[in-house]
N, CA, C and O atoms as a Tinker XYZ file with bonds, in Angstrom:
   428  protein
     1  N     64.099000  116.647000   43.778000    73     2
     2  CA    64.010000  117.648000   44.811000    64     1     3
     3  C     63.442000  118.964000   44.274000    63     2     4     5
     4  O     63.254000  119.902000   45.048000    81     3
     5  N     63.171000  119.056000   43.004000    73     3     6
     6  CA    62.615000  120.278000   42.430000    64     5     7
     7  C     61.271000  120.626000   43.049000    63     6     8     9
     8  O     60.892000  121.797000   43.086000    81     7
     9  N     60.546000  119.627000   43.534000    73     7    10
    10  CA    59.247000  119.868000   44.163000    64     9    11
    11  C     59.401000  120.618000   45.483000    63    10    12    13
    12  O     58.417000  121.138000   46.009000    81    11
    13  N     60.614000  120.683000   46.027000    73    11    14
    14  CA    60.840000  121.367000   47.290000    64    13    15
    15  C     61.000000  122.866000   47.118000    63    14    16    17
    16  O     61.138000  123.587000   48.106000    81    15
    17  N     60.983000  123.347000   45.887000    73    15    18
    18  CA    61.183000  124.766000   45.629000    64    17    19
    19  C     59.974000  125.345000   44.919000    63    18    20    21
    20  O     59.535000  124.833000   43.889000    81    19
    21  N     59.448000  126.405000   45.476000    73    19    22
    22  CA    58.363000  127.144000   44.849000    64    21    23
    23  C     58.653000  128.625000   45.078000    63    22    24    25
    24  O     58.856000  129.023000   46.225000    81    23
    25  N     58.681000  129.457000   44.037000    73    23    26
    26  CA    59.044000  130.866000   44.194000    64    25    27
    27  C     58.213000  131.553000   45.277000    63    26    28    29
    28  O     56.983000  131.508000   45.254000    81    27
    29  N     58.909000  132.194000   46.232000    73    27    30
    30  CA    58.242000  132.955000   47.277000    64    29    31
    31  C     57.568000  132.101000   48.342000    63    30    32    33
    32  O     56.900000  132.636000   49.226000    81    31
    33  N     57.731000  130.791000   48.273000    73    31    34
    34  CA    57.083000  129.888000   49.231000    64    33    35
    35  C     58.141000  129.335000   50.186000    63    34    36    37
    36  O     58.999000  128.547000   49.791000    81    35
    37  N     58.066000  129.751000   51.420000    73    35    38
    38  CA    59.017000  129.299000   52.428000    64    37    39
    39  C     58.608000  127.942000   52.972000    63    38    40    41
    40  O     57.422000  127.626000   53.071000    81    39
    41  N     59.599000  127.152000   53.319000    73    39    42
    42  CA    59.379000  125.826000   53.896000    64    41    43
    43  C     60.108000  125.719000   55.223000    63    42    44    45
    44  O     61.135000  126.363000   55.438000    81    43
    45  N     59.568000  124.905000   56.100000    73    43    46
    46  CA    60.260000  124.523000   57.322000    64    45    47
    47  C     60.723000  123.082000   57.102000    63    46    48    49
    48  O     60.004000  122.283000   56.502000    81    47
    49  N     61.913000  122.754000   57.581000    73    47    50
    50  CA    62.449000  121.412000   57.360000    64    49    51
    51  C     63.169000  120.926000   58.605000    63    50    52    53
    52  O     63.619000  121.713000   59.438000    81    51
    53  N     63.265000  119.614000   58.706000    73    51    54
    54  CA    64.041000  118.964000   59.759000    64    53    55
    55  C     65.087000  118.084000   59.098000    63    54    56    57
    56  O     64.778000  117.308000   58.194000    81    55
    57  N     66.311000  118.207000   59.548000    73    55    58
    58  CA    67.436000  117.418000   59.049000    64    57    59
    59  C     67.916000  116.536000   60.191000    63    58    60    61
    60  O     68.098000  117.009000   61.313000    81    59
    61  N     68.120000  115.262000   59.906000    73    59    62
    62  CA    68.643000  114.344000   60.912000    64    61    63
    63  C     70.151000  114.232000   60.749000    63    62    64    65
    64  O     70.661000  113.932000   59.669000    81    63
    65  N     70.850000  114.482000   61.856000    73    63    66
    66  CA    72.297000  114.331000   61.871000    64    65    67
    67  C     72.665000  112.866000   62.059000    63    66    68    69
    68  O     71.799000  112.053000   62.382000    81    67
    69  N     73.920000  112.518000   61.864000    73    67    70
    70  CA    74.379000  111.143000   61.994000    64    69    71
    71  C     74.189000  110.626000   63.418000    63    70    72    73
    72  O     74.033000  109.422000   63.618000    81    71
    73  N     74.199000  111.516000   64.409000    73    71    74
    74  CA    74.007000  111.097000   65.803000    64    73    75
    75  C     72.531000  110.976000   66.179000    63    74    76    77
    76  O     72.208000  110.676000   67.328000    81    75
    77  N     71.630000  111.208000   65.210000    73    75    78
    78  CA    70.200000  111.061000   65.447000    64    77    79
    79  C     69.484000  112.347000   65.821000    63    78    80    81
    80  O     68.253000  112.382000   65.818000    81    79
    81  N     70.213000  113.396000   66.140000    73    79    82
    82  CA    69.607000  114.670000   66.505000    64    81    83
    83  C     68.904000  115.279000   65.293000    63    82    84    85
    84  O     69.301000  115.058000   64.149000    81    83
    85  N     67.854000  116.048000   65.570000    73    83    86
    86  CA    67.111000  116.725000   64.511000    64    85    87
    87  C     67.399000  118.224000   64.568000    63    86    88    89
    88  O     67.354000  118.839000   65.633000    81    87
    89  N     67.695000  118.795000   63.407000    73    87    90
    90  CA    67.931000  120.226000   63.273000    64    89    91
    91  C     66.775000  120.810000   62.473000    63    90    92    93
    92  O     66.376000  120.239000   61.458000    81    91
    93  N     66.235000  121.939000   62.916000    73    91    94
    94  CA    65.120000  122.585000   62.235000    64    93    95
    95  C     65.587000  123.889000   61.603000    63    94    96    97
    96  O     66.346000  124.645000   62.210000    81    95
    97  N     65.126000  124.150000   60.371000    73    95    98
    98  CA    65.447000  125.392000   59.693000    64    97    99
    99  C     64.352000  125.758000   58.710000    63    98   100   101
   100  O     63.391000  125.011000   58.527000    81    99
   101  N     64.505000  126.919000   58.076000    73    99   102
   102  CA    63.577000  127.362000   57.039000    64   101   103
   103  C     64.367000  127.739000   55.792000    63   102   104   105
   104  O     65.539000  128.106000   55.875000    81   103
   105  N     63.718000  127.647000   54.644000    73   103   106
   106  CA    64.392000  127.989000   53.392000    64   105   107
   107  C     63.367000  128.164000   52.283000    63   106   108   109
   108  O     62.269000  127.611000   52.335000    81   107
   109  N     63.744000  128.939000   51.286000    73   107   110
   110  CA    62.953000  129.034000   50.058000    64   109   111
   111  C     63.206000  127.815000   49.183000    63   110   112   113
   112  O     62.287000  127.292000   48.552000    81   111
   113  N     64.446000  127.372000   49.149000    73   111   114
   114  CA    64.860000  126.218000   48.350000    64   113   115
   115  C     65.523000  125.215000   49.286000    63   114   116   117
   116  O     66.716000  125.328000   49.568000    81   115
   117  N     64.776000  124.255000   49.762000    73   115   118
   118  CA    65.270000  123.301000   50.751000    64   117   119
   119  C     66.411000  122.454000   50.197000    63   118   120   121
   120  O     67.373000  122.176000   50.912000    81   119
   121  N     66.321000  122.046000   48.950000    73   119   122
   122  CA    67.383000  121.227000   48.357000    64   121   123
   123  C     68.708000  121.992000   48.339000    63   122   124   125
   124  O     69.753000  121.430000   48.669000    81   123
   125  N     68.670000  123.257000   47.960000    73   123   126
   126  CA    69.887000  124.072000   47.933000    64   125   127
   127  C     70.417000  124.294000   49.346000    63   126   128   129
   128  O     71.627000  124.277000   49.573000    81   127
   129  N     69.506000  124.501000   50.291000    73   127   130
   130  CA    69.924000  124.713000   51.680000    64   129   131
   131  C     70.555000  123.445000   52.251000    63   130   132   133
   132  O     71.551000  123.519000   52.971000    81   131
   133  N     69.989000  122.296000   51.938000    73   131   134
   134  CA    70.569000  121.035000   52.393000    64   133   135
   135  C     71.968000  120.840000   51.795000    63   134   136   137
   136  O     72.877000  120.359000   52.472000    81   135
   137  N     72.128000  121.215000   50.535000    73   135   138
   138  CA    73.452000  121.126000   49.902000    64   137   139
   139  C     74.445000  122.035000   50.620000    63   138   140   141
   140  O     75.607000  121.667000   50.791000    81   139
   141  N     73.998000  123.225000   51.043000    73   139   142
   142  CA    74.880000  124.115000   51.809000    64   141   143
   143  C     75.279000  123.462000   53.128000    63   142   144   145
   144  O     76.449000  123.484000   53.510000    81   143
   145  N     74.308000  122.887000   53.815000    73   143   146
   146  CA    74.608000  122.205000   55.075000    64   145   147
   147  C     75.608000  121.073000   54.847000    63   146   148   149
   148  O     76.566000  120.926000   55.605000    81   147
   149  N     75.385000  120.277000   53.811000    73   147   150
   150  CA    76.294000  119.154000   53.504000    64   149   151
   151  C     77.712000  119.651000   53.210000    63   150   152   153
   152  O     78.689000  118.966000   53.513000    81   151
   153  N     77.821000  120.847000   52.618000    73   151   154
   154  CA    79.124000  121.413000   52.275000    64   153   155
   155  C     79.800000  122.089000   53.470000    63   154   156   157
   156  O     80.915000  122.597000   53.348000    81   155
   157  N     79.123000  122.094000   54.630000    73   155   158
   158  CA    79.716000  122.694000   55.822000    64   157   159
   159  C     79.478000  124.179000   55.948000    63   158   160   161
   160  O     80.090000  124.836000   56.790000    81   159
   161  N     78.589000  124.725000   55.117000    73   159   162
   162  CA    78.238000  126.145000   55.211000    64   161   163
   163  C     76.878000  126.260000   55.884000    63   162   164   165
   164  O     76.013000  125.401000   55.714000    81   163
   165  N     76.704000  127.311000   56.634000    73   163   166
   166  CA    75.411000  127.497000   57.290000    64   165   167
   167  C     75.490000  127.162000   58.764000    63   166   168   169
   168  O     76.413000  127.597000   59.452000    81   167
   169  N     74.544000  126.404000   59.250000    73   167   170
   170  CA    74.381000  126.142000   60.675000    64   169   171
   171  C     75.565000  125.401000   61.286000    63   170   172   173
   172  O     75.977000  124.354000   60.787000    81   171
   173  N     76.103000  125.946000   62.360000    73   171   174
   174  CA    77.214000  125.298000   63.056000    64   173   175
   175  C     76.801000  123.949000   63.623000    63   174   176   177
   176  O     77.616000  123.031000   63.717000    81   175
   177  N     75.538000  123.833000   63.998000    73   175   178
   178  CA    75.041000  122.587000   64.596000    64   177   179
   179  C     75.144000  121.395000   63.648000    63   178   180   181
   180  O     75.072000  120.245000   64.081000    81   179
   181  N     75.314000  121.672000   62.346000    73   179   182
   182  CA    75.368000  120.583000   61.363000    64   181   183
   183  C     76.772000  120.331000   60.822000    63   182   184   185
   184  O     77.006000  119.314000   60.169000    81   183
   185  N     77.697000  121.230000   61.081000    73   183   186
   186  CA    79.052000  121.083000   60.542000    64   185   187
   187  C     79.751000  119.862000   61.119000    63   186   188   189
   188  O     79.856000  119.703000   62.336000    81   187
   189  N     80.222000  119.009000   60.230000    73   187   190
   190  CA    80.947000  117.817000   60.647000    64   189   191
   191  C     80.050000  116.746000   61.273000    63   190   192   193
   192  O     80.546000  115.799000   61.884000    81   191
   193  N     78.739000  116.895000   61.121000    73   191   194
   194  CA    77.806000  115.948000   61.725000    64   193   195
   195  C     77.090000  115.108000   60.682000    63   194   196   197
   196  O     76.052000  114.509000   60.963000    81   195
   197  N     77.646000  115.065000   59.473000    73   195   198
   198  CA    77.016000  114.332000   58.385000    64   197   199
   199  C     77.377000  112.867000   58.416000    63   198   200   201
   200  O     78.186000  112.449000   59.245000    81   199
   201  N     76.806000  112.091000   57.546000    73   199   202
   202  CA    75.897000  112.529000   56.487000    64   201   203
   203  C     74.552000  112.965000   57.070000    63   202   204   205
   204  O     74.089000  112.455000   58.091000    81   203
   205  N     73.951000  113.926000   56.379000    73   203   206
   206  CA    72.681000  114.488000   56.808000    64   205   207
   207  C     71.548000  113.879000   56.003000    63   206   208   209
   208  O     71.712000  113.546000   54.830000    81   207
   209  N     70.403000  113.739000   56.645000    73   207   210
   210  CA    69.228000  113.173000   55.991000    64   209   211
   211  C     68.069000  114.145000   56.159000    63   210   212   213
   212  O     67.738000  114.541000   57.277000    81   211
   213  N     67.460000  114.525000   55.053000    73   211   214
   214  CA    66.278000  115.369000   55.118000    64   213   215
   215  C     65.134000  114.504000   55.642000    63   214   216   217
   216  O     64.685000  113.580000   54.964000    81   215
   217  N     64.666000  114.810000   56.856000    73   215   218
   218  CA    63.677000  113.970000   57.522000    64   217   219
   219  C     62.248000  114.479000   57.347000    63   218   220   221
   220  O     61.303000  113.692000   57.401000    81   219
   221  N     62.079000  115.796000   57.137000    73   219   222
   222  CA    60.736000  116.366000   57.083000    64   221   223
   223  C     60.781000  117.700000   56.357000    63   222   224   225
   224  O     61.705000  118.489000   56.555000    81   223
   225  N     59.779000  117.956000   55.515000    73   223   226
   226  CA    59.630000  119.250000   54.840000    64   225   227
   227  C     58.153000  119.600000   54.820000    63   226   228   229
   228  O     57.308000  118.741000   54.572000    81   227
   229  N     57.843000  120.867000   55.083000    73   227   230
   230  CA    56.462000  121.345000   54.955000    64   229   231
   231  C     56.508000  122.732000   54.340000    63   230   232   233
   232  O     57.080000  123.654000   54.923000    81   231
   233  N     55.909000  122.885000   53.165000    73   231   234
   234  CA    55.806000  124.204000   52.531000    64   233   235
   235  C     54.738000  124.994000   53.269000    63   234   236   237
   236  O     53.647000  124.487000   53.532000    81   235
   237  N     55.061000  126.250000   53.605000    73   235   238
   238  CA    54.145000  127.038000   54.411000    64   237   239
   239  C     53.682000  128.326000   53.738000    63   238   240   241
   240  O     52.560000  128.769000   53.984000    81   239
   241  N     54.496000  128.927000   52.914000    73   239   242
   242  CA    54.092000  130.180000   52.266000    64   241   243
   243  C     54.958000  131.336000   52.729000    63   242   244   245
   244  O     56.160000  131.363000   52.461000    81   243
   245  N     54.350000  132.301000   53.429000    73   243   246
   246  CA    55.114000  133.493000   53.812000    64   245   247
   247  C     56.211000  133.193000   54.830000    63   246   248   249
   248  O     56.098000  132.277000   55.645000    81   247
   249  N     57.271000  133.989000   54.760000    73   247   250
   250  CA    58.424000  133.786000   55.650000    64   249   251
   251  C     58.013000  133.875000   57.115000    63   250   252   253
   252  O     58.511000  133.120000   57.950000    81   251
   253  N     57.110000  134.793000   57.426000    73   251   254
   254  CA    56.700000  134.969000   58.820000    64   253   255
   255  C     56.089000  133.692000   59.385000    63   254   256   257
   256  O     56.354000  133.345000   60.536000    81   255
   257  N     55.293000  132.999000   58.616000    73   255   258
   258  CA    54.685000  131.749000   59.066000    64   257   259
   259  C     55.753000  130.665000   59.239000    63   258   260   261
   260  O     55.723000  129.904000   60.206000    81   259
   261  N     56.690000  130.602000   58.300000    73   259   262
   262  CA    57.779000  129.618000   58.406000    64   261   263
   263  C     58.629000  129.879000   59.643000    63   262   264   265
   264  O     59.061000  128.938000   60.310000    81   263
   265  N     58.869000  131.142000   59.950000    73   263   266
   266  CA    59.664000  131.480000   61.132000    64   265   267
   267  C     58.922000  131.114000   62.416000    63   266   268   269
   268  O     59.540000  130.648000   63.373000    81   267
   269  N     57.607000  131.321000   62.447000    73   267   270
   270  CA    56.823000  130.924000   63.621000    64   269   271
   271  C     56.840000  129.403000   63.788000    63   270   272   273
   272  O     56.959000  128.892000   64.902000    81   271
   273  N     56.719000  128.690000   62.669000    73   271   274
   274  CA    56.755000  127.224000   62.728000    64   273   275
   275  C     58.118000  126.747000   63.214000    63   274   276   277
   276  O     58.197000  125.852000   64.056000    81   275
   277  N     59.177000  127.329000   62.699000    73   275   278
   278  CA    60.527000  126.943000   63.113000    64   277   279
   279  C     60.709000  127.168000   64.611000    63   278   280   281
   280  O     61.228000  126.295000   65.306000    81   279
   281  N     60.292000  128.316000   65.110000    73   279   282
   282  CA    60.432000  128.615000   66.536000    64   281   283
   283  C     59.623000  127.621000   67.378000    63   282   284   285
   284  O     60.093000  127.154000   68.415000    81   283
   285  N     58.411000  127.305000   66.929000    73   283   286
   286  CA    57.556000  126.366000   67.668000    64   285   287
   287  C     58.170000  124.964000   67.678000    63   286   288   289
   288  O     58.159000  124.285000   68.705000    81   287
   289  N     58.701000  124.538000   66.543000    73   287   290
   290  CA    59.311000  123.201000   66.459000    64   289   291
   291  C     60.550000  123.133000   67.340000    63   290   292   293
   292  O     60.773000  122.131000   68.019000    81   291
   293  N     61.353000  124.181000   67.337000    73   291   294
   294  CA    62.568000  124.176000   68.148000    64   293   295
   295  C     62.260000  124.095000   69.640000    63   294   296   297
   296  O     63.090000  123.624000   70.417000    81   295
   297  N     61.076000  124.550000   70.048000    73   295   298
   298  CA    60.680000  124.461000   71.459000    64   297   299
   299  C     60.157000  123.075000   71.846000    63   298   300   301
   300  O     60.036000  122.769000   73.032000    81   299
   301  N     59.850000  122.244000   70.863000    73   299   302
   302  CA    59.302000  120.912000   71.150000    64   301   303
   303  C     60.370000  119.990000   71.721000    63   302   304   305
   304  O     61.544000  120.100000   71.367000    81   303
   305  N     59.964000  119.078000   72.606000    73   303   306
   306  CA    60.910000  118.046000   73.032000    64   305   307
   307  C     61.191000  117.083000   71.871000    63   306   308   309
   308  O     60.424000  117.007000   70.912000    81   307
   309  N     62.288000  116.362000   71.978000    73   307   310
   310  CA    62.703000  115.472000   70.886000    64   309   311
   311  C     61.608000  114.481000   70.499000    63   310   312   313
   312  O     61.415000  114.212000   69.313000    81   311
   313  N     60.903000  113.943000   71.462000    73   311   314
   314  CA    59.850000  112.959000   71.157000    64   313   315
   315  C     58.768000  113.561000   70.264000    63   314   316   317
   316  O     58.271000  112.885000   69.364000    81   315
   317  N     58.401000  114.801000   70.494000    73   315   318
   318  CA    57.383000  115.449000   69.659000    64   317   319
   319  C     57.933000  115.743000   68.263000    63   318   320   321
   320  O     57.198000  115.645000   67.280000    81   319
   321  N     59.203000  116.099000   68.162000    73   319   322
   322  CA    59.821000  116.304000   66.848000    64   321   323
   323  C     59.829000  115.000000   66.067000    63   322   324   325
   324  O     59.561000  114.983000   64.866000    81   323
   325  N     60.138000  113.906000   66.757000    73   323   326
   326  CA    60.140000  112.595000   66.104000    64   325   327
   327  C     58.747000  112.253000   65.585000    63   326   328   329
   328  O     58.619000  111.667000   64.510000    81   327
   329  N     57.700000  112.610000   66.332000    73   327   330
   330  CA    56.330000  112.347000   65.869000    64   329   331
   331  C     56.005000  113.163000   64.630000    63   330   332   333
   332  O     55.302000  112.679000   63.744000    81   331
   333  N     56.505000  114.401000   64.549000    73   331   334
   334  CA    56.298000  115.198000   63.329000    64   333   335
   335  C     56.873000  114.473000   62.118000    63   334   336   337
   336  O     56.268000  114.452000   61.046000    81   335
   337  N     58.055000  113.878000   62.306000    73   335   338
   338  CA    58.753000  113.197000   61.219000    64   337   339
   339  C     58.044000  111.899000   60.828000    63   338   340   341
   340  O     57.963000  111.565000   59.646000    81   339
   341  N     57.539000  111.178000   61.808000    73   339   342
   342  CA    57.018000  109.835000   61.537000    64   341   343
   343  C     55.513000  109.750000   61.356000    63   342   344   345
   344  O     55.018000  108.762000   60.814000    81   343
   345  N     54.771000  110.765000   61.798000    73   343   346
   346  CA    53.311000  110.684000   61.760000    64   345   347
   347  C     52.709000  111.859000   60.994000    63   346   348   349
   348  O     52.808000  113.009000   61.421000    81   347
   349  N     52.085000  111.553000   59.859000    73   347   350
   350  CA    51.443000  112.620000   59.093000    64   349   351
   351  C     50.285000  113.221000   59.882000    63   350   352   353
   352  O     49.987000  114.405000   59.725000    81   351
   353  N     49.627000  112.428000   60.725000    73   351   354
   354  CA    48.538000  112.945000   61.560000    64   353   355
   355  C     49.069000  113.956000   62.570000    63   354   356   357
   356  O     48.476000  115.018000   62.758000    81   355
   357  N     50.172000  113.634000   63.213000    73   355   358
   358  CA    50.773000  114.551000   64.183000    64   357   359
   359  C     51.204000  115.843000   63.492000    63   358   360   361
   360  O     51.029000  116.930000   64.043000    81   359
   361  N     51.766000  115.730000   62.291000    73   359   362
   362  CA    52.190000  116.914000   61.553000    64   361   363
   363  C     50.985000  117.781000   61.185000    63   362   364   365
   364  O     51.021000  119.000000   61.349000    81   363
   365  N     49.920000  117.150000   60.688000    73   363   366
   366  CA    48.705000  117.912000   60.341000    64   365   367
   367  C     48.156000  118.640000   61.559000    63   366   368   369
   368  O     47.791000  119.812000   61.469000    81   367
   369  N     48.096000  117.962000   62.687000    73   367   370
   370  CA    47.575000  118.571000   63.910000    64   369   371
   371  C     48.453000  119.728000   64.366000    63   370   372   373
   372  O     47.944000  120.777000   64.761000    81   371
   373  N     49.763000  119.543000   64.315000    73   371   374
   374  CA    50.694000  120.594000   64.733000    64   373   375
   375  C     50.510000  121.846000   63.888000    63   374   376   377
   376  O     50.404000  122.951000   64.420000    81   375
   377  N     50.472000  121.671000   62.563000    73   375   378
   378  CA    50.375000  122.836000   61.684000    64   377   379
   379  C     48.976000  123.449000   61.695000    63   378   380   381
   380  O     48.835000  124.653000   61.480000    81   379
   381  N     47.953000  122.657000   61.939000    73   379   382
   382  CA    46.601000  123.205000   62.086000    64   381   383
   383  C     46.526000  124.083000   63.332000    63   382   384   385
   384  O     45.935000  125.162000   63.302000    81   383
   385  N     47.121000  123.621000   64.419000    73   383   386
   386  CA    47.156000  124.406000   65.658000    64   385   387
   387  C     47.947000  125.685000   65.458000    63   386   388   389
   388  O     47.537000  126.754000   65.910000    81   387
   389  N     49.081000  125.575000   64.781000    73   387   390
   390  CA    49.916000  126.745000   64.503000    64   389   391
   391  C     49.136000  127.759000   63.658000    63   390   392   393
   392  O     49.175000  128.956000   63.943000    81   391
   393  N     48.434000  127.296000   62.631000    73   391   394
   394  CA    47.652000  128.184000   61.770000    64   393   395
   395  C     46.531000  128.852000   62.562000    63   394   396   397
   396  O     46.261000  130.039000   62.382000    81   395
   397  N     45.880000  128.091000   63.438000    73   395   398
   398  CA    44.798000  128.655000   64.254000    64   397   399
   399  C     45.332000  129.735000   65.184000    63   398   400   401
   400  O     44.700000  130.778000   65.354000    81   399
   401  N     46.470000  129.494000   65.776000    73   399   402
   402  CA    47.076000  130.510000   66.661000    64   401   403
   403  C     47.459000  131.755000   65.876000    63   402   404   405
   404  O     47.296000  132.876000   66.357000    81   403
   405  N     47.972000  131.552000   64.660000    73   403   406
   406  CA    48.363000  132.692000   63.820000    64   405   407
   407  C     47.170000  133.529000   63.435000    63   406   408   409
   408  O     47.227000  134.758000   63.473000    81   407
   409  N     46.084000  132.869000   63.062000    73   407   410
   410  CA    44.898000  133.625000   62.643000    64   409   411
   411  C     44.220000  134.307000   63.828000    63   410   412   413
   412  O     43.676000  135.400000   63.673000    81   411
   413  N     44.242000  133.682000   65.018000    73   411   414
   414  CA    43.629000  134.313000   66.180000    64   413   415
   415  C     44.490000  135.478000   66.683000    63   414   416   417
   416  O     43.960000  136.421000   67.271000    81   415
   417  N     45.778000  135.427000   66.464000    73   415   418
   418  CA    46.657000  136.526000   66.865000    64   417   419
   419  C     46.431000  137.754000   65.999000    63   418   420   421
   420  O     46.619000  138.883000   66.453000    81   419
   421  N     46.024000  137.535000   64.742000    73   419   422
   422  CA    45.763000  138.653000   63.825000    64   421   423
   423  C     44.434000  139.329000   64.137000    63   422   424   425
   424  O     44.257000  140.510000   63.839000    81   423
   425  N     43.496000  138.593000   64.736000    73   423   426
   426  CA    42.155000  139.137000   65.003000    64   425   427
   427  C     42.144000  140.108000   66.149000    63   426   428
   428  O     41.092000  140.647000   66.491000    81   427
């Protein structure tokens, strides 16, 4: 899991609960954050819902971009979240669209 940590590089991640629901969050160190979730610290949505499975991780860079990605993912219906987890093509398209929107918003 050391590959999930890069100094100053924020990641967006999806965790699958035992009931099949997907939880989205951001972290600098996803492995450490997952350990916090497993220990019952952090998000209430995950407490007592283990065992938890890390279903998806994408390193993004700046915190602002990770926060935009997290907000966008949380707005997706479950079927689209499942496609992010299962399809690398869907994930590439989602993040390409997100990056394009971010760059056009700056212009």
